[in-house]
C-alpha positions in Angstrom: 15.5 -17.1 6.5 14.6 -13.5 5.6 15.3 -10.9 8.4 13.8 -7.5 8.7 16.0 -4.7 7.3 18.1 -2.7 9.7 19.1 1.0 9.3 21.9 1.9 6.9 24.4 4.7 6.8 24.2 7.5 4.2 27.0 7.9 1.8 25.4 8.7 -1.5 22.0 9.5 0.0 21.5 13.2 0.7 23.8 14.3 -2.1 23.1 15.5 -5.7 23.2 12.9 -8.4 22.2 13.5 -12.0 19.2 11.5 -13.2 20.6 8.2 -14.5 18.0 8.3 -17.3 18.5 11.9 -18.2 20.7 11.4 -21.2 18.2 8.9 -22.8 15.4 11.4 -22.3 17.0 14.5 -23.6 18.4 12.7 -26.6 15.1 11.0 -27.5 16.4 7.5 -26.9 13.9 6.8 -24.1 11.3 4.4 -25.6 7.7 5.0 -24.4 4.6 2.8 -24.7 3.6 3.6 -28.2 7.2 3.4 -29.6 8.0 -0.3 -28.9 8.5 -2.5 -32.0 6.7 -5.4 -30.2 8.6 -8.0 -32.2 7.2 -10.3 -35.0 7.3 -9.8 -38.7 4.0 -7.9 -39.0 3.9 -4.2 -38.5 1.6 -3.1 -35.6 -2.0 -2.2 -36.2 -3.4 1.0 -34.7 -6.5 0.8 -32.5 -8.9 3.7 -32.2 -11.7 3.8 -29.7 -15.3 4.4 -30.5 -17.1 6.0 -27.5 -20.8 6.1 -26.5 -22.7 9.3 -27.0 -25.3 8.5 -24.3 -24.8 8.4 -20.6 -27.1 5.4 -19.9 -28.9 2.8 -21.9 -28.1 0.1 -24.4 -26.3 -0.4 -27.7 -28.9 -1.6 -30.2 -26.5 -2.1 -33.1 -23.0 -1.3 -34.2 -22.9 -0.6 -37.9 -19.3 -1.0 -39.1 -20.1 -1.6 -42.8 -18.9 1.7 -44.1 -15.9 1.7 -41.8 -14.8 -1.7 -43.0 -14.8 -0.5 -46.6 -12.4 2.3 -45.8 -8.8 1.6 -47.1 -6.6 0.3 -44.3 -9.4 -0.7 -41.9 -8.8 -4.3 -40.9 -11.4 -5.0 -38.2 -14.0 -3.5 -35.9 -14.4 -5.1 -32.5 -17.6 -4.6 -30.6 -19.7 -6.3 -27.9 -20.9 -9.0 -30.3 -17.5 -10.2 -31.6 -15.0 -9.2 -28.9 -13.1 -12.0 -27.1 -15.0 -13.1 -24.0 -13.9 -12.3 -20.5 -14.4 -14.9 -17.7 -14.8 -12.3 -15.0 -16.9 -9.2 -15.7 -17.5 -7.9 -12.1 -15.3 -4.9 -12.7 -17.5 -2.9 -15.1 -14.9 -0.3 -15.8 -12.6 -2.9 -17.2 -15.2 -5.4 -18.5 -15.7 -3.6 -21.8 -17.4 -4.9 -24.9 -19.0 -7.8 -23.0 -22.7 -6.8 -23.3 -24.8 -4.0 -24.7 -25.1 -1.9 -21.5 -23.9 1.7 -21.5 -23.1 3.2 -18.1 -21.5 6.5 -19.0 -21.0 8.9 -21.9 -17.6 8.1 -23.4 -17.7 4.4 -22.7 -15.8 2.2 -25.2 -18.5 0.6 -27.5 -16.2 -0.4 -30.3 -12.5 -0.6 -31.3 -11.4 0.1 -34.9 -8.2 -1.7 -36.0 -6.3 -0.3 -39.0 -3.0 -0.2 -40.8 -2.4 3.4 -40.0 -3.5 5.9 -37.3 -5.2 8.0 -40.0 -7.2 5.0 -41.2 -8.2 3.9 -37.7 -9.4 7.4 -36.8 -11.4 7.7 -40.0 -12.8 4.2 -39.4 -14.0 5.2 -36.0 -15.7 8.2 -37.5 -17.4 6.0 -40.0 -18.7 3.5 -37.4 -22.3 4.2 -36.5 -23.7 3.1 -33.2 -27.5 3.0 -32.5 -28.7 3.3 -29.0 -31.7 2.9 -26.8 -31.2 5.7 -24.3 -32.4 5.7 -20.7 -32.9 8.5 -18.2 -29.6 9.4 -16.4 -28.3 11.3 -13.4 -25.0 13.1 -13.8 -24.8 15.9 -11.2 -24.6 15.8 -7.4 -27.8 17.9 -7.2 -29.7 15.1 -9.0 -28.7 12.2 -6.7 -29.2 10.9 -3.2 -26.0 10.1 -1.2 -25.1 7.0 0.7 -22.4 5.8 3.1 -19.8 3.6 1.4 -18.4 0.6 3.4 -15.0 2.4 3.4 -13.3 5.2 1.6 -10.1 5.2 -0.5 -7.0 3.6 1.1 -9.2 1.5 3.4 -10.1 4.3 5.8 -13.3 4.1 7.9 -16.2 5.9 6.4 -17.1 7.8 9.6 -15.2 8.6 12.7 -16.3 10.2 16.0 -14.9 10.9 19.4 -16.3 13.1 22.1 -19.6 15.0 21.8 -19.3 17.4 18.9 -22.8 18.9 19.2 -22.4 19.7 23.0 -18.9 21.1 22.3 -20.3 23.3 19.6 -23.0 24.6 21.8 -20.5 25.6 24.5 -17.9 27.1 22.0 -17.5 30.8 22.4 -16.2 31.1 18.8 -17.6 29.1 15.9 -16.9 28.6 12.2 -19.6 27.0 10.1 -18.9 27.1 6.3 -19.0 25.0 3.2 -16.1 24.6 0.8 -16.0 22.9 -2.6 -13.5 21.6 -5.1 -14.4 20.8 -8.7 -13.8 17.8 -10.9 -10.1 17.8 -11.9 -8.3 15.6 -14.5 -4.7 14.4 -14.2 -3.5 15.2 -17.7 0.0 13.8 -17.6 2.3 14.8 -20.5 2.1 11.3 -22.1 -1.5 10.2 -22.5 -2.4 6.7 -21.6 -1.0 4.3 -24.2 -0.2 0.7 -24.8 1.3 -1.7 -27.3 0.1 -5.2 -27.0 0.8 -8.5 -28.6 -0.9 -11.9 -28.1 0.8 -15.0 -29.4 -2.0 -17.5 -28.6 -0.9 -18.3 -25.0 0.9 -15.2 -23.6 0.1 -11.5 -23.7 2.8 -8.9 -23.7 2.0 -5.3 -23.0 4.3 -2.3 -23.3 2.1 0.0 -21.1 2.2 3.5 -19.7 1.4 2.5 -16.2 2.5 3.3 -12.6 2.4 -0.4 -11.7 3.3 -3.2 -14.1 2.5 -6.0 -11.7 -0.9 -4.5 -10.8 -1.9 -4.4 -14.5 -1.0 -8.1 -14.9 -2.8 -9.0 -11.6 -6.0 -7.1 -12.6 -6.2 -8.3 -16.2 -5.2 -12.0 -15.9 -8.2 -13.3 -14.0 -10.6 -11.4 -16.3 -8.9 -12.8 -19.4 -8.9 -16.3 -17.9 -5.1 -16.4 -17.8 -2.5 -17.1 -15.1 -0.7 -13.9 -14.1 2.5 -15.4 -15.4 1.0 -15.5 -18.9 1.0 -11.7 -19.0 4.2 -9.6 -19.3 3.9 -5.9 -18.7 6.8 -3.6 -19.5 7.0 0.1 -18.7 10.6 1.3 -18.9 9.6 5.0 -19.4 6.4 6.7 -18.4 5.6 10.3 -19.2 3.9 11.1 -15.9 0.8 9.8 -14.2 -0.2 11.8 -11.1 -2.3 8.8 -10.0 -4.3 8.3 -13.2 -2.0 5.4 -14.3 -1.9 3.8 -10.8 -4.8 1.5 -11.6 -5.5 -0.1 -14.9 -8.3 1.5 -16.8 -10.5 0.5 -19.7 -8.0 1.4 -22.5 -5.6 -1.2 -21.2 -8.3 -3.9 -21.5 -9.1 -2.5 -24.9 -5.5 -3.0 -26.1 -5.5 -6.6 -24.7 -8.8 -7.5 -26.4 -7.8 -5.9 -29.6 -4.5 -7.9 -29.7 -6.4 -11.1 -28.9 -8.9 -10.4 -31.7 -6.1 -10.2 -34.3 -4.1 -13.1 -32.7 -0.4 -12.5 -33.3 -0.3 -9.1 -34.8 0.8 -6.3 -32.4 -1.7 -3.5 -31.7 -0.9 0.1 -30.6 -3.5 2.2 -28.8 -3.0 5.7 -27.6 -5.8 7.5 -25.8 -6.3 11.0 -27.2 -6.3 13.9 -24.8 -10.0 14.3 -25.3 -10.7 10.6 -24.5 -8.7 10.8 -21.3 -11.5 12.9 -19.8 -13.9 9.9 -19.8 -11.6 6.8 -19.6 -8.6 7.3 -17.3 -9.9 8.6 -14.0 -10.1 12.0 -12.4 -10.5 13.8 -9.0 -14.1 13.8 -8.0 -16.0 16.9 -7.1 -16.1 17.4 -3.3 -18.3 19.5 -1.0 -17.0 19.9 2.5 -19.1 21.3 5.4 -16.8 22.3 8.2 -17.7 23.3 11.8 -15.1 24.4 14.2 -15.8 25.3 17.8 -13.2 27.1 19.9 -12.4 29.0 23.1 -11.9 32.8 22.7 -8.1 32.2 22.4 -8.6 29.8 19.5 -8.1 26.5 21.2 -10.3 24.0 19.5 -13.1 22.2 21.3 -14.7 20.5 18.3 -14.1 19.7 14.6 -16.7 18.4 12.3 -16.0 17.6 8.6 -18.9 16.4 6.5 -17.6 15.4 3.1 -19.8 14.7 0.0 -18.4 13.5 -3.3 -19.5 11.6 -6.4 -18.7 8.2 -7.7 -19.8 6.2 -10.8 -22.8 3.9 -10.8 -20.7 1.2 -12.6 -17.8 1.2 -10.1 -17.4 2.8 -6.7 -14.5 5.1 -5.7 -14.9 7.1 -2.5 -12.5 10.0 -1.9 -11.2 10.1 1.7 -11.7 13.9 1.9 -12.3 14.2 5.7 -9.6 11.9 7.0 -7.0 14.6 7.7 -9.4 16.3 10.1 -9.2 13.3 12.3 -5.5 13.7 13.1 -4.4 17.2 12.2 -5.3 19.3 15.3 -6.0 18.7 19.0 -9.7 18.9 19.7 -11.5 16.9 22.4 -14.5 16.3 20.1 -14.2 15.3 16.4 -16.6 13.9 13.9 -16.0 13.2 10.2 -18.3 11.6 7.7 -18.2 10.6 4.0 -21.2 10.3 1.7 -21.1 9.7 -2.0 -23.6 9.9 -4.9 -23.6 7.2 -7.6 -24.0 8.9 -11.0 -24.0 7.8 -14.6 -20.5 9.2 -15.2 -17.0 8.1 -15.7 -15.2 6.4 -12.8 -13.2 8.7 -10.5 -9.8 7.5 -9.3 -6.5 8.7 -7.8 -5.2 12.1 -8.5 -2.2 13.5 -6.6 -2.9 13.4 -2.9 -6.5 12.0 -3.1 -8.4 13.0 0.0 -5.7 15.2 1.5 -5.7 17.8 -1.3 -9.4 18.7 -1.2 -9.8 17.9 2.5 -6.9 20.0 3.7 -8.0 22.8 1.5 -11.3 23.0 3.3 -9.8 22.5 6.8 -7.0 25.0 6.3 -9.3 27.7 5.0 -11.7 27.1 7.9 -8.7 27.4 10.3 -7.9 30.7 8.7 -11.5 31.9 9.3 -11.2 30.8 12.9 -8.0 32.8 13.3 -9.8 35.9 12.0 -12.8 35.3 14.3 -10.5 34.8 17.4 -8.2 37.7 16.3 -5.2 35.3 16.6 -2.4 35.1 14.1 -2.9 32.1 11.8 0.4 30.6 12.7 -0.1 31.0 16.4 -3.6 29.4 16.1 -2.0 26.3 14.6 0.7 26.2 17.3 -2.0 26.5 20.1 -3.8 23.5 18.6 -0.7 21.3 18.2 -1.4 17.7 19.5 1.1 15.9 21.7 0.0 12.5 20.2 -2.0 11.5 17.2 -5.6 12.5 18.0 -7.1 9.7 15.9 -5.1 6.8 17.3 -3.6 8.0 20.5 -0.2 6.8 19.3 3.0 9.0 19.6 4.2 10.6 16.4 7.2 9.4 14.5 8.3 13.0 14.0 5.7 15.8 14.0 7.7 19.0 13.2 4.9 21.1 11.8 5.6 24.0 14.2 9.2 24.1 13.1 8.0 24.2 9.5 5.7 27.1 10.3 8.3 29.0 12.2 11.0 28.5 9.7 8.7 29.5 6.8 7.5 32.6 8.7 11.1 33.7 9.1 12.0 33.2 5.5 8.7 34.7 4.2 8.8 37.8 6.3 5.6 37.0 8.1 6.3 39.2 11.0 5.7 42.3 8.9 2.2 41.2 7.9 -0.7 43.3 8.9 -3.6 41.5 10.5 -6.1 43.7 8.7 -7.1 42.6 5.2 -7.2 44.9 2.2 -4.5 47.3 3.5 -1.7 46.7 1.1 -1.8 47.9 -2.5 0.8 48.0 -5.2 -0.5 50.1 -8.0 -3.8 48.6 -9.1 -3.1 45.3 -7.3 -4.2 44.4 -3.8 -1.6 42.3 -2.1 -2.0 39.7 0.7 -0.2 36.8 2.3 -1.6 33.5 3.6 -0.4 30.3 5.2 -1.6 26.7 5.4 -0.4 23.5 6.9 0.3 20.4 4.9 0.3 16.7 5.9 0.5 13.3 4.2 0.5 9.9 5.8 3.6 7.7 5.6 2.2 4.8 3.6 4.2 1.6 3.2 3.1 -1.3 1.0 4.1 -4.9 1.9 5.0 -7.6 -0.6 7.7 -5.8 -2.5 10.5 -8.2 -3.6 14.0 -7.4 -4.7 16.8 -9.5 -6.2 20.5 -8.6 -5.8 23.2 -10.4 -7.8 27.0 -10.0 -7.3 28.8 -9.2 -10.6 32.5 -9.1 -11.6 34.6 -6.1 -10.5 32.6 -5.2 -7.4 29.5 -4.4 -9.3 25.9 -5.5 -8.4 22.7 -6.1 -10.4 19.6 -5.0 -8.5 16.2 -5.7 -9.9 12.7 -4.9 -8.7 9.5 -4.5 -10.8 9.0 -0.8 -9.8 8.1 1.9 -12.2 9.7 5.4 -12.7 7.0 7.7 -13.9 9.4 10.6 -14.3 10.0 11.3 -10.6 13.6 10.1 -10.5 12.9 6.6 -8.9 15.8 5.1 -10.9 18.2 7.5 -9.5 17.2 7.4 -5.9 16.9 3.6 -5.8 20.4 3.4 -7.2 21.6 5.6 -4.4 19.8 3.6 -1.7 21.1 0.4 -3.2 24.7 1.8 -3.3 24.6 2.8 0.3 23.2 -0.5 1.4 26.0 -2.2 -0.6 28.6 0.3 0.5 29.6 1.0 -3.1 29.3 4.0 -5.4 26.0 4.4 -7.3 27.9 3.8 -10.6 28.6 0.2 -9.4 24.8 -0.6 -9.3 23.1 -1.9 -12.4 19.4 -1.2 -11.6 16.6 -2.9 -13.6 13.0 -1.9 -13.1 9.7 -1.6 -15.0 9.0 -5.2 -16.0 6.9 -8.0 -14.6 9.7 -10.4 -15.3 11.4 -8.7 -12.4 10.4 -9.3 -8.8 7.0 -8.1 -7.7 6.6 -4.4 -6.7 3.7 -2.2 -5.8 2.4 1.0 -7.4 4.4 4.2 -7.9 1.7 6.1 -5.9 0.6 7.1 -2.4 4.1 8.6 -1.8 4.9 5.0 -1.0 7.1 3.9 -3.9 10.6 4.9 -2.7 9.9 3.8 0.9 8.4 0.4 0.0 10.8 -0.4 -2.9 13.9 1.0 -1.1 13.1 -1.1 2.0 12.9 -4.2 -0.1 16.3 -3.4 -1.7 18.0 -2.7 1.6 16.6 -5.9 3.1 17.8 -8.0 0.2 21.3 -6.5 0.2 21.5 -7.4 3.9 20.2 -10.9 3.1 22.9 -11.2 0.4 25.5 -10.5 3.1 24.1 -13.1 5.4 23.8 -15.7 2.6 27.2 -15.1 0.9 29.4 -12.9 3.2 30.7 -9.4 2.8 32.5 -10.2 -0.5 30.2 -12.4 -2.4 31.5 -14.3 -5.4 30.3 -13.2 -8.9 27.0 -15.0 -9.5 25.9 -15.1 -5.9 22.4 -13.8 -5.5 19.6 -13.3 -2.9 15.9 -12.5 -3.2 13.7 -11.4 -0.3 10.2 -10.1 0.3 9.8 -7.0 2.5 6.7 -7.8 4.6 7.3 -5.4 7.4 9.4 -2.4 8.5 7.6 0.8 9.6 6.6 0.8 13.3 3.0 1.5 12.5 1.8 -0.6 15.5 3.4 1.8 18.0 3.7 5.1 16.1 1.6 7.4 13.9 3.7 8.0 10.8 3.1 11.3 8.9 4.9 14.0 7.1 4.2 17.7 7.6 4.8 21.0 6.0 3.9 24.7 5.8 3.0 26.6 2.7 3.2 30.4 2.4 1.7 32.4 -0.5 1.6 36.0 -1.6 -1.4 36.8 -3.9 -2.2 39.9 -5.9 -5.8 40.7 -6.9 -6.4 43.4 -9.5 -8.7 46.1 -8.0 -10.7 46.5 -11.3 -10.8 43.1 -12.9 -10.6 40.9 -9.8 -7.9 38.8 -11.5 -5.9 36.8 -8.9 -2.2 36.1 -9.4 0.2 34.3 -7.1 3.4 36.3 -6.9 5.4 34.3 -4.4 5.3 30.9 -2.7 7.4 29.1 -0.1 7.1 25.5 1.1 8.9 24.1 4.1 8.6 20.4 4.8 9.5 17.6 7.2 9.7 14.4 5.2 12.6 12.5 6.7 15.9 12.1 4.9 15.9 13.6 1.4 17.7 11.0 -0.8 18.6 13.3 -3.7 18.2 17.1 -3.3 17.7 17.6 -7.1 14.9 15.2 -7.6 13.3 16.1 -4.3 13.2 19.8 -5.1 11.6 18.9 -8.4 8.9 16.9 -6.6 8.2 19.7 -4.2 8.1 22.3 -7.0 5.8 20.1 -9.0 3.4 19.7 -6.1 3.3 23.5 -5.4 2.7 24.3 -9.0 0.0 21.7 -9.3 -1.6 23.1 -6.1 -1.4 26.6 -7.6 -3.0 25.3 -10.8 -5.9 23.7 -8.8 -6.3 26.9 -6.8 -6.7 29.3 -9.7 -7.3 27.4 -12.9 -8.3 23.7 -13.0 -12.0 22.8 -13.4 -13.6 20.1 -15.5 -17.0 21.2 -16.5 -19.7 18.5 -17.0 -22.7 19.0 -19.3 -25.7 18.3 -17.0 -27.8 17.3 -20.0 -25.5 14.7 -21.6 -23.1 13.7 -18.8 -19.8 14.3 -20.5 -16.9 16.7 -19.6 -16.9 19.5 -22.2 -13.5 20.9 -21.2 -11.7 18.1 -23.0 -8.4 19.6 -23.9 -5.7 21.9 -22.6 -7.2 24.9 -24.3 -10.4 24.7 -22.3 -9.1 22.7 -19.2 -6.7 25.3 -17.9 -3.5 24.3 -16.1 -0.9 26.7 -14.8 1.6 27.8 -17.5 5.0 29.4 -17.1 3.5 32.9 -16.9 1.3 31.8 -14.0 4.1 30.4 -11.9 5.9 32.9 -9.6 9.0 32.7 -7.6 8.9 29.4 -5.7 11.2 28.5 -2.8 11.4 25.1 -1.1 13.2 24.1 2.0 13.2 20.9 4.1 14.2 20.2 7.6 17.3 18.0 8.2 16.2 14.7 9.7 16.3 10.9 9.5 13.3 8.8 10.2 14.3 5.2 10.8 10.9 4.4 12.2 9.6 4.8 8.6 12.4 3.2 6.5 15.9 1.7 7.0 17.3 4.6 5.0 15.5 7.3 7.0 13.3 8.8 4.2 9.6 9.2 3.7 7.6 9.9 0.6 7.6 13.4 -0.9 5.5 13.0 -4.1 2.3 14.4 -2.8 2.7 16.6 0.2 3.7 19.5 -2.0 0.1 19.8 -3.4 -1.5 19.6 0.1 -2.3 22.9 1.7 -1.2 25.0 -1.3 -4.6 25.9 -2.6 -5.6 26.9 1.0 -2.6 29.1 1.4 -3.5 30.9 -1.8 -7.1 31.2 -0.8 -6.1 32.6 2.5 -3.7 35.1 0.9 -6.5 36.2 -1.5 -8.7 36.9 1.5 -5.9 38.9 3.2 -5.5 40.9 0.0 -9.2 41.8 -0.5 -11.2 40.9 2.6 -13.3 38.6 0.4 -13.4 35.0 1.4 -13.4 32.5 -1.5 -14.5 29.1 -0.5 -14.9 27.4 -3.9 -12.1 26.3 -6.2 -11.0 27.4 -8.6 -10.7 31.0 -7.4 -11.5 33.2 -10.4 -12.1 36.9 -10.9 -15.8 36.5 -10.2 -15.0 35.8 -6.6 -13.8 39.4 -6.2 -16.6 41.3 -8.0 -16.4 44.0 -5.3 -12.9 44.3 -4.1 -12.1 47.0 -1.6 -12.5 50.6 -2.9 
């Protein structure tokens, strides 16, 4: 009988341990998706994708005659000769099954060749004839609707109290609209896959955040049992959410392998192709209304969020959900509306919902602080809720005020002038800003771990989790070691393979918490099954179905972000010169990997604040900023001095090892802190991301 995990004592946890995969990575021995040999006697073929050049319509004919004559081209797979799927409901994944085109950049053919050069040339030589239909590709062109739910299963709309009456009675009001653009994830390693079909089983070496999820999604569509698909992902070069769900290229690799039956196929999505095929953060428009007493105490919050989805598959960003729980206000209303367009399918990007939603809310709170003539930190303190405003449940550990106060002390907030545009350093106006951060404590049931006792006091621990570069291998080894009461070096951890016990996605800041809980529970099961000193070969497997006390508590992490921004008085160029993040996230398992995650979130937030924007051509529907030359991300020269601190705490309501997820909270609130600092520097309020020099066309004289 499996028993719920109980809290464990920290020995290794909380201390620095080098990454267990560090040597393999820096010496080039880490093998990524495109580098696997894939077995067999035949060398792998290269697959190259042919994409549609219309946003909506039908494929009349694919002419591959010239391509097939090119040296090295073996086959061209299109909707007329591709292997048939038995389930085509998911139109993002059900590629090459009919002649319909639902977006510019859709896969309309796959060229298979002996070399990458021949495959690419074959794709260029493949001619596709279309019957184009009218399309809609911008929010301005489309009507919106209310989805049944939004991402992560949240309710579409939420209301408590009487917002309209409270707004009428409010002495101070903020009524403003904020926007965030399309953003693309752009991990260092593009999406890639090596696939081999042997007639009855499919093996995929995939760049994914969830090996079991890929098998579970593709198997029913291909008419296979899930056990007939093996997905392996030992090393993944980043994902930021874009590899959390399977996308069309993975199905393309599977169909291509089946089309050549027995010969391995390698497919790497180019940087340009990623902008149509592997997900992105949708554009958001947020209308915020805040009503307050003269002292800044909130009476009402309204957040109306609009975003876009794809006509072929719905994804609704949960932009307004943070406004339901962040601050105490008797009346609150949030709504989500989406427009279905003839565009690529949006998906997860680091902190979906919270990143754009908290940007809007935290800039609105800064505007309220100005209107009430209250310090922005004090305003947040005055609106601190005793219990979760959304559910009425007590908090697991809400230490936002401590994060704000500690950050203010370190950042020198007390010396800040309340008047904007009063500090100048040469030709640069200088300002400081603050914003709060939050992220829910997500926990995913169904994770399974196996622990086997080995000779010499060693243990083999296996779980089908994926390390996407965050350090999961290292921290899971530390958690397992403390549960087993051994040194981390005595743990042989195996992850990244569907032959290992089932595990959920490396996403939602839920990986370490969910996987680690399963490992702890299984270790404790091993002790019950085989005693404190199990004989070599003894093993136990258990499924972690429950741990966090979500029935009785509201589980969230919190933080405070401080930024110093300089704006050039003549050019309007904004630059961040200093940032600090202070966080409450439960026990930090490994300070080195944790600091890296917080740094990465802050840098990504800075990048979104000042640089990132995917520009869509309104005539043709595709993103024109399709590379890192035109889609700007923060570079070394853009990143200032960054400091990170976390509060010392354990949260055994969340996990048996006391930690909560940290992968996403670093990006939340960062753009708002930068926007608020830019206002403090110039007196000009920028409400639309990214903040560029054009926002400050008339800085103070």
